[in-house]
N, C-alpha and C positions, 0 to 999 in steps of 0.2 A: 504494500500500500504506500503510495507516494504522498508526502505532505509538502505543501509549500509553506515555508516559514520566513517571515520577514520580521526580524526582531525589533521590538520597541522596548528595549529592556531596561530600564531602570526607573521608570516612573509610571507605572500603571496609575499611580496616584498623582505624581507631581509632573506636570509637563510645562515648565516655564523656563525660558531663558530671558534674562533681563539685563539691561544696562546698569553698570555701576561705575563709580569714579575710578575703580581699580581695574577696569576692563575685564571683569570676571566673565567666564564663558557662560555662566547661567546664574539665575537667582531663584528665589523661592516664592510660591504663592502663599497667601495667608488666609486661613490656616493651611498647612501643607495638603491635607486631604480634600481641599476644596476643588481640586482639579479632577477628582475621580468622577467619571460619569457612567461607569459600568454599573448595572443593577446587580443585586445579589444573585439573581438567576444567571446573568451573564458570567459573573465570576465563577459560579459553580460549574457552569458548562465549560468555561475555559480550563478549570482545573481538571475536569474529566478528560478533555481532549489532550491536555498536556500529559496526563498519565498514560493515555493511549500511545502517544509519540514515544514516551520513555520506555513503555513496555516493548514496543516493536524495535526501537533503535538504540535505546539506552540501557535497558535492563540487563542485557547480556554482557555488557562491557565488564562488569565486575567479576565475571566468571572466566574471562579470557586469559588470565595470567596463570592458569594452572598448567604450566608446561608449554603453552602456546604463546609465542611472542610476536608472530607476524601480525601487523595491523591489517585492517580491512578484511577481517574474517567474520564479521557479523553478516549472516546471510541476508541479502537484499539491502545491506547498509550502504551508505555513501563511501566514496574513496577515502583513503587515509587523510588526504588534505585537499584543499581547493581554495580558489580565489576568484572573485568576480570583479568586473569593472563597475565603478560607481562614478557619479559626477563628483567634481571637486570644487563646487561653488562654496565660498566661505561667507561668513557673516561680515558685513561691511561696517556694521554699526555697534559691535559688541552689545547687541540688543536682545530682543525677545524672540527672534525669528528662527531659532534653531530647529523647531519642529517643521515648519514649511520647507526650510532649506534641506533638512535631512530627507524629507519626502521627495524633494526635487532631485537630490543626488541619487536616491534609490531608483527613481523612474528614468533617469537620464539615459542609461544604456539598455533599458528594457525594450525588448522586441515587442511590438504591439502596444506600446505605451504612447499616450498622447502627450506626455511630458508637459503639462500645463505650466504656465509661468508661476513664479513664486507668489506673485500677487494673487493669482487665482487659487493657489494652494492655501494661502492664508484664509481666504473666504471659505473654501471647502472644509478646512480643518477647524473652523471656528476660532481662529487665532485672534488675539487682541493684544495691543501693546502693553496693557496693564496686567493681563492675566496669562499671557503666553498661549500655549496650545494644550488644551485638556486631553486626557486619555480616555478613550472609549470608542463608541461606534462611529465617531467622526473619522477615525483612522480607517476602519474597514470600509465605510461608505466611500471615502475618498480614493483609496487605493484600488478598490474593486471597480470604480467607475473610470479610473484613469489608465487602466491596463486590462487586457482581456485574457491573459494567459493563466492566471492563478486566481484562486479565491482566498482572500485573506480573512483571518480570524484574530481577534484581540485576546491575548492571554494575560492573566494577572499573576503576579508574585512567583515567577519561576525561580528555581535555584540556579546557581552558577552552572551546575551540571546540565540542567534543563536548557539553559541558554546555549551551552556548547553544542549539545545534540541538536537543538533547533537550528543552529547555524550550519552544522554539518549537513543536516537534511536539506536545508534551503539551498545552500551553495553547492553541495555535492550532488544532490539528486535533481534539484530544480534549476541549477545554474542561474540563480537570481539572488540579489543581495538581500540583506536583512536590515531592519532598523532597530537600534537599541535606544531606549530612553533611560538614561543613567542618572541616578541621584547619588549624592555623596560628593566625591570630587573626582576629577579626571587625573589619574596618577601620572606623575612625571612633570607636571607644570603648574598645578594649581592646588591651593589649600582646600581644606574640607568645609570651610564656612565663609560666608560673606557677611562680616560682622557677626551678629548673633544668629543669622539665618543660614540654613543649609543650602547647598548649591545643587540645582537640578538641571538636567540637560538631555537633549536628544542627539544621537549620532547615528551614522549609517554603517551597518556591519558589512564586511567584505571578505574575510578569510578565516580559515581554521586549519589546524593540522593536528595529527596525533589521534585521529579517530580510530578506534579499535584497540588502542593500547590499554585502555582501562586505567591509565596512570595520570592523575591530575597534573603531575609535574611535566608530562609530555604532551598534554592536550593544550593547544593554543587557540586563543580567540582574538580576532582583530577587527578593527573598525576604522572608518574615516571620520574624523571629528572636524566639523566645519567652523569651529571657533576661530575668531580673528586674533586669538592669542598668538597665532603664527600666520603670517600673510599667506602662506601656501597651505594652510591647514595642517592636520596631523594624521599620520598613519600610526596607529597604536596597536600593539599586540602584547597580550599577557597570557601566562599559563592559567589554567583553571585553579591550580594551587595558589598562585599569587592572588587571584581574584577572591578565592575563598578567605584568604588572610585579610584582605580589605573588608570583606563582608562581615568578618567576625570582630572587627575593631570598631568601637563606637565613637561618635562625635556628638556633642550636645549643641542643639540649636534652640531657637526661641520657642519652639513648640514641642520639645522633647528630645530624647536621645535616639539616634538612628545609626545604622551601620555606616562606616566611613564611605563605603560604596556598596550599593546593593541593587539587585535586579527587582524592579517593581512591576514591570510589564513587558510584553512582547507582542508584536503584531506578526502573525505568521500565516 
């Protein structure tokens, strides 16, 4: 069974990038969960479908190390590694447009995509300069109307292992990029908070490697970050083990304590 997965992974709840005097990549809605638009039923359905993906493509990974070391031995699974082209448009205003730009970058190299303008995507996604981009059916309705090859579903609260397998299935089987929505901080160039508030951000997934090893230290997950922190954007890759470490480390914001970086949602 083939799944199309486009990750929106770190803020099923929080989907806001906003301008700050320090040119942070993203900022926070108030309160944080004000950006969640998925209903309890939609969240339950997303958990059930995520479990289905993991049962088919992820559940066997932990049993692969019993004398078998070759990757890509999960029957019907994706190749050991993969990478897809994405757009590389960056934020020009260190502002709140990371969601529409991440969607634009996802659709840019998509066959069968209309690749609407960022202005059109802002409207389709319900973006606003004050509240950024919410997470919910706005993403599925937008991506399903702007391309015809795949049917997208919004998932909530995936684990890092979920996010890795989702990416492998999307990129390896479907040859299409993922969107992550990340909250916490983006490792390598930004701190975990903007003042007393946490940082929330959308980025576009593009690569993975190590599928089939069952070893978090060998499983890699990568994305393109459109933040204008770097004029040319950022290509970022981390192991699942590293991301698990970030997820287990807490930072305190104005509305509570959260993982330093955690996966809050995925569109797949």
